[in-house]
N, CA, C and O atoms as a GROMACS GRO file, in nm:
protein
  288
    1MET      N    1  -0.455  -5.475  -4.451
    1MET     CA    2  -0.319  -5.432  -4.448
    1MET      C    3  -0.311  -5.290  -4.504
    1MET      O    4  -0.377  -5.256  -4.602
    2LEU      N    5  -0.228  -5.206  -4.440
    2LEU     CA    6  -0.212  -5.067  -4.480
    2LEU      C    7  -0.095  -5.055  -4.578
    2LEU      O    8   0.016  -5.098  -4.548
    3LEU      N    9  -0.123  -4.998  -4.692
    3LEU     CA   10  -0.018  -4.976  -4.791
    3LEU      C   11   0.013  -4.828  -4.797
    3LEU      O   12  -0.077  -4.744  -4.798
    4ILE      N   13   0.140  -4.797  -4.801
    4ILE     CA   14   0.183  -4.658  -4.808
    4ILE      C   15   0.294  -4.647  -4.912
    4ILE      O   16   0.382  -4.733  -4.920
    5GLY      N   17   0.288  -4.543  -4.991
    5GLY     CA   18   0.388  -4.524  -5.094
    5GLY      C   19   0.522  -4.481  -5.036
    5GLY      O   20   0.530  -4.432  -4.923
    6LYS      N   21   0.626  -4.501  -5.114
    6LYS     CA   22   0.761  -4.469  -5.070
    6LYS      C   23   0.773  -4.319  -5.038
    6LYS      O   24   0.834  -4.282  -4.938
    7GLU      N   25   0.716  -4.234  -5.123
    7GLU     CA   26   0.722  -4.089  -5.101
    7GLU      C   27   0.647  -4.049  -4.973
    7GLU      O   28   0.696  -3.968  -4.895
    8GLU      N   29   0.530  -4.108  -4.954
    8GLU     CA   30   0.453  -4.078  -4.832
    8GLU      C   31   0.529  -4.124  -4.707
    8GLU      O   32   0.529  -4.054  -4.605
    9LEU      N   33   0.592  -4.239  -4.716
    9LEU     CA   34   0.671  -4.291  -4.604
    9LEU      C   35   0.787  -4.197  -4.572
    9LEU      O   36   0.812  -4.166  -4.456
   10ASN      N   37   0.857  -4.152  -4.676
   10ASN     CA   38   0.969  -4.060  -4.655
   10ASN      C   39   0.923  -3.928  -4.594
   10ASN      O   40   0.990  -3.873  -4.507
   11GLN      N   41   0.808  -3.878  -4.639
   11GLN     CA   42   0.754  -3.755  -4.582
   11GLN      C   43   0.717  -3.774  -4.435
   11GLN      O   44   0.744  -3.687  -4.352
   12LEU      N   45   0.656  -3.886  -4.405
   12LEU     CA   46   0.617  -3.916  -4.267
   12LEU      C   47   0.741  -3.930  -4.178
   12LEU      O   48   0.743  -3.879  -4.066
   13LEU      N   49   0.842  -3.998  -4.227
   13LEU     CA   50   0.966  -4.013  -4.150
   13LEU      C   51   1.034  -3.879  -4.128
   13LEU      O   52   1.083  -3.853  -4.018
   14GLU      N   53   1.038  -3.795  -4.228
   14GLU     CA   54   1.099  -3.662  -4.215
   14GLU      C   55   1.022  -3.577  -4.114
   14GLU      O   56   1.082  -3.507  -4.032
   15LYS      N   57   0.890  -3.583  -4.120
   15LYS     CA   58   0.806  -3.508  -4.026
   15LYS      C   59   0.833  -3.553  -3.882
   15LYS      O   60   0.850  -3.470  -3.792
   16LYS      N   61   0.838  -3.682  -3.861
   16LYS     CA   62   0.862  -3.736  -3.726
   16LYS      C   63   1.004  -3.703  -3.680
   16LYS      O   64   1.026  -3.678  -3.561
   17TYR      N   65   1.099  -3.702  -3.770
   17TYR     CA   66   1.236  -3.667  -3.736
   17TYR      C   67   1.242  -3.521  -3.689
   17TYR      O   68   1.303  -3.490  -3.587
   18GLN      N   69   1.177  -3.431  -3.764
   18GLN     CA   70   1.174  -3.290  -3.727
   18GLN      C   71   1.103  -3.269  -3.593
   18GLN      O   72   1.147  -3.187  -3.512
   19GLU      N   73   0.995  -3.341  -3.569
   19GLU     CA   74   0.925  -3.333  -3.440
   19GLU      C   75   1.017  -3.379  -3.327
   19GLU      O   76   1.015  -3.321  -3.218
   20GLY      N   77   1.095  -3.482  -3.352
   20GLY     CA   78   1.190  -3.531  -3.252
   20GLY      C   79   1.297  -3.428  -3.220
   20GLY      O   80   1.335  -3.413  -3.104
   21ILE      N   81   1.345  -3.358  -3.322
   21ILE     CA   82   1.445  -3.252  -3.300
   21ILE      C   83   1.385  -3.141  -3.215
   21ILE      O   84   1.448  -3.097  -3.118
   22VAL      N   85   1.265  -3.096  -3.248
   22VAL     CA   86   1.198  -2.990  -3.172
   22VAL      C   87   1.178  -3.033  -3.028
   22VAL      O   88   1.202  -2.955  -2.936
   23HIS      N   89   1.135  -3.155  -3.007
   23HIS     CA   90   1.113  -3.208  -2.873
   23HIS      C   91   1.244  -3.215  -2.795
   23HIS      O   92   1.249  -3.180  -2.677
   24GLY      N   93   1.351  -3.260  -2.861
   24GLY     CA   94   1.482  -3.269  -2.796
   24GLY      C   95   1.535  -3.132  -2.755
   24GLY      O   96   1.592  -3.118  -2.646
   25VAL      N   97   1.516  -3.033  -2.839
   25VAL     CA   98   1.558  -2.896  -2.806
   25VAL      C   99   1.480  -2.845  -2.686
   25VAL      O  100   1.537  -2.784  -2.596
   26GLN      N  101   1.350  -2.870  -2.684
   26GLN     CA  102   1.266  -2.827  -2.572
   26GLN      C  103   1.311  -2.894  -2.441
   26GLN      O  104   1.318  -2.829  -2.337
   27LEU      N  105   1.341  -3.022  -2.447
   27LEU     CA  106   1.389  -3.092  -2.327
   27LEU      C  107   1.521  -3.035  -2.277
   27LEU      O  108   1.542  -3.022  -2.157
   28MET      N  109   1.611  -3.000  -2.370
   28MET     CA  110   1.739  -2.944  -2.331
   28MET      C  111   1.720  -2.806  -2.268
   28MET      O  112   1.789  -2.773  -2.170
   29LYS      N  113   1.629  -2.726  -2.321
   29LYS     CA  114   1.599  -2.595  -2.261
   29LYS      C  115   1.550  -2.612  -2.118
   29LYS      O  116   1.594  -2.542  -2.028
   30GLU      N  117   1.459  -2.707  -2.099
   30GLU     CA  118   1.405  -2.732  -1.965
   30GLU      C  119   1.516  -2.779  -1.870
   30GLU      O  120   1.521  -2.737  -1.754
   31ARG      N  121   1.603  -2.864  -1.919
   31ARG     CA  122   1.713  -2.915  -1.836
   31ARG      C  123   1.806  -2.801  -1.795
   31ARG      O  124   1.850  -2.795  -1.680
   32MET      N  125   1.836  -2.712  -1.888
   32MET     CA  126   1.924  -2.600  -1.857
   32MET      C  127   1.859  -2.503  -1.760
   32MET      O  128   1.926  -2.452  -1.669
   33LEU      N  129   1.731  -2.476  -1.777
   33LEU     CA  130   1.661  -2.386  -1.684
   33LEU      C  131   1.658  -2.445  -1.543
   33LEU      O  132   1.681  -2.373  -1.446
   34LEU      N  133   1.631  -2.574  -1.532
   34LEU     CA  134   1.630  -2.638  -1.400
   34LEU      C  135   1.768  -2.635  -1.336
   34LEU      O  136   1.779  -2.611  -1.216
   35ALA      N  137   1.871  -2.658  -1.414
   35ALA     CA  138   2.007  -2.654  -1.361
   35ALA      C  139   2.041  -2.513  -1.313
   35ALA      O  140   2.105  -2.497  -1.210
   36CYS      N  141   1.998  -2.413  -1.387
   36CYS     CA  142   2.022  -2.274  -1.348
   36CYS      C  143   1.948  -2.242  -1.218
   36CYS      O  144   2.006  -2.182  -1.127
   37GLN      N  145   1.823  -2.281  -1.209
   37GLN     CA  146   1.743  -2.253  -1.089
   37GLN      C  147   1.796  -2.327  -0.967
   37GLN      O  148   1.792  -2.274  -0.856
   38ASN      N  149   1.844  -2.449  -0.986
   38ASN     CA  150   1.892  -2.530  -0.873
   38ASN      C  151   2.039  -2.510  -0.842
   38ASN      O  152   2.088  -2.554  -0.738
   39GLY      N  153   2.111  -2.443  -0.931
   39GLY     CA  154   2.255  -2.424  -0.911
   39GLY      C  155   2.334  -2.552  -0.928
   39GLY      O  156   2.442  -2.566  -0.871
   40THR      N  157   2.282  -2.643  -1.006
   40THR     CA  158   2.350  -2.770  -1.029
   40THR      C  159   2.416  -2.769  -1.167
   40THR      O  160   2.368  -2.701  -1.258
   41PRO      N  161   2.525  -2.842  -1.183
   41PRO     CA  162   2.593  -2.841  -1.312
   41PRO      C  163   2.526  -2.932  -1.414
   41PRO      O  164   2.450  -3.022  -1.379
   42ILE      N  165   2.556  -2.904  -1.539
   42ILE     CA  166   2.518  -2.992  -1.649
   42ILE      C  167   2.646  -3.060  -1.694
   42ILE      O  168   2.746  -2.992  -1.722
   43GLU      N  169   2.645  -3.192  -1.702
   43GLU     CA  170   2.764  -3.265  -1.742
   43GLU      C  171   2.763  -3.288  -1.892
   43GLU      O  172   2.668  -3.344  -1.948
   44ILE      N  173   2.870  -3.244  -1.957
   44ILE     CA  174   2.887  -3.264  -2.101
   44ILE      C  175   3.030  -3.311  -2.124
   44ILE      O  176   3.125  -3.243  -2.086
   45ASN      N  177   3.044  -3.426  -2.185
   45ASN     CA  178   3.176  -3.483  -2.214
   45ASN      C  179   3.265  -3.487  -2.090
   45ASN      O  180   3.381  -3.447  -2.095
   46GLU      N  181   3.209  -3.536  -1.982
   46GLU     CA  182   3.280  -3.554  -1.855
   46GLU      C  183   3.330  -3.423  -1.793
   46GLU      O  184   3.422  -3.425  -1.711
   47SER      N  185   3.271  -3.312  -1.831
   47SER     CA  186   3.301  -3.183  -1.770
   47SER      C  187   3.172  -3.124  -1.714
   47SER      O  188   3.064  -3.144  -1.771
   48ALA      N  189   3.182  -3.052  -1.604
   48ALA     CA  190   3.065  -2.991  -1.541
   48ALA      C  191   3.056  -2.845  -1.582
   48ALA      O  192   3.154  -2.771  -1.574
   49TYR      N  193   2.939  -2.804  -1.627
   49TYR     CA  194   2.915  -2.666  -1.668
   49TYR      C  195   2.800  -2.612  -1.583
   49TYR      O  196   2.695  -2.676  -1.570
   50PHE      N  197   2.821  -2.493  -1.526
   50PHE     CA  198   2.716  -2.428  -1.448
   50PHE      C  199   2.651  -2.321  -1.534
   50PHE      O  200   2.719  -2.245  -1.602
   51VAL      N  201   2.519  -2.316  -1.530
   51VAL     CA  202   2.442  -2.220  -1.607
   51VAL      C  203   2.395  -2.111  -1.511
   51VAL      O  204   2.338  -2.140  -1.406
   52HIS      N  205   2.418  -1.985  -1.549
   52HIS     CA  206   2.375  -1.872  -1.467
   52HIS      C  207   2.287  -1.782  -1.551
   52HIS      O  208   2.308  -1.766  -1.671
   53ASP      N  209   2.187  -1.723  -1.486
   53ASP     CA  210   2.105  -1.627  -1.559
   53ASP      C  211   2.176  -1.493  -1.561
   53ASP      O  212   2.278  -1.475  -1.495
   54ALA      N  213   2.124  -1.399  -1.637
   54ALA     CA  214   2.189  -1.270  -1.657
   54ALA      C  215   2.204  -1.193  -1.527
   54ALA      O  216   2.308  -1.130  -1.504
   55ILE      N  217   2.102  -1.196  -1.440
   55ILE     CA  218   2.107  -1.120  -1.315
   55ILE      C  219   2.216  -1.174  -1.224
   55ILE      O  220   2.294  -1.096  -1.169
   56SER      N  221   2.224  -1.305  -1.207
   56SER     CA  222   2.327  -1.360  -1.118
   56SER      C  223   2.466  -1.336  -1.176
   56SER      O  224   2.562  -1.317  -1.102
   57ASN      N  225   2.477  -1.338  -1.308
   57ASN     CA  226   2.605  -1.309  -1.372
   57ASN      C  227   2.647  -1.164  -1.346
   57ASN      O  228   2.763  -1.137  -1.317
   58LEU      N  229   2.553  -1.070  -1.357
   58LEU     CA  230   2.584  -0.930  -1.328
   58LEU      C  231   2.622  -0.910  -1.182
   58LEU      O  232   2.713  -0.834  -1.151
   59ARG      N  233   2.552  -0.979  -1.091
   59ARG     CA  234   2.587  -0.969  -0.949
   59ARG      C  235   2.731  -1.015  -0.925
   59ARG      O  236   2.804  -0.954  -0.848
   60THR      N  237   2.769  -1.123  -0.990
   60THR     CA  238   2.906  -1.174  -0.976
   60THR      C  239   3.007  -1.072  -1.030
   60THR      O  240   3.111  -1.049  -0.969
   61ILE      N  241   2.976  -1.013  -1.144
   61ILE     CA  242   3.066  -0.914  -1.202
   61ILE      C  243   3.081  -0.794  -1.110
   61ILE      O  244   3.192  -0.748  -1.084
   62PHE      N  245   2.968  -0.741  -1.058
   62PHE     CA  246   2.974  -0.624  -0.970
   62PHE      C  247   3.046  -0.656  -0.839
   62PHE      O  248   3.121  -0.572  -0.788
   63ALA      N  249   3.025  -0.775  -0.786
   63ALA     CA  250   3.094  -0.814  -0.663
   63ALA      C  251   3.244  -0.820  -0.686
   63ALA      O  252   3.322  -0.777  -0.601
   64THR      N  253   3.285  -0.872  -0.800
   64THR     CA  254   3.427  -0.878  -0.834
   64THR      C  255   3.485  -0.737  -0.848
   64THR      O  256   3.594  -0.710  -0.798
   65LEU      N  257   3.412  -0.649  -0.915
   65LEU     CA  258   3.458  -0.511  -0.931
   65LEU      C  259   3.469  -0.439  -0.796
   65LEU      O  260   3.563  -0.364  -0.773
   66GLU      N  261   3.372  -0.464  -0.708
   66GLU     CA  262   3.377  -0.403  -0.575
   66GLU      C  263   3.497  -0.452  -0.496
   66GLU      O  264   3.563  -0.372  -0.429
   67ARG      N  265   3.526  -0.579  -0.502
   67ARG     CA  266   3.643  -0.634  -0.431
   67ARG      C  267   3.772  -0.573  -0.485
   67ARG      O  268   3.862  -0.538  -0.409
   68LYS      N  269   3.781  -0.561  -0.617
   68LYS     CA  270   3.901  -0.501  -0.677
   68LYS      C  271   3.913  -0.354  -0.638
   68LYS      O  272   4.023  -0.304  -0.615
   69GLY      N  273   3.800  -0.285  -0.630
   69GLY     CA  274   3.800  -0.144  -0.593
   69GLY      C  275   3.846  -0.123  -0.450
   69GLY      O  276   3.914  -0.024  -0.421
   70ARG      N  277   3.810  -0.213  -0.362
   70ARG     CA  278   3.851  -0.204  -0.220
   70ARG      C  279   3.998  -0.236  -0.202
   70ARG      O  280   4.063  -0.183  -0.112
   71SER      N  281   4.051  -0.324  -0.288
   71SER     CA  282   4.191  -0.365  -0.271
   71SER      C  283   4.288  -0.265  -0.331
   71SER      O  284   4.408  -0.272  -0.303
   72ASP      N  285   4.240  -0.172  -0.414
   72ASP     CA  286   4.331  -0.073  -0.476
   72ASP      C  287   4.367   0.038  -0.383
   72ASP      O  288   4.442   0.128  -0.421
   0.00000   0.00000   0.00000
């Protein structure tokens, strides 16, 4: 039978908890990148959010400015 002290157990649990947080953050990053690449929304609290990279966001801004410039 393996015996482990209370302090060692707490340290092990804390280490595994921190590893779980790091892993969860990495999974969320991957999910957001895939959603951005595929143009699919991420659902959070029953709302859809679209993720855009900086280049596509700039293209949208410039296209909007060009349309406004033509209409003036």
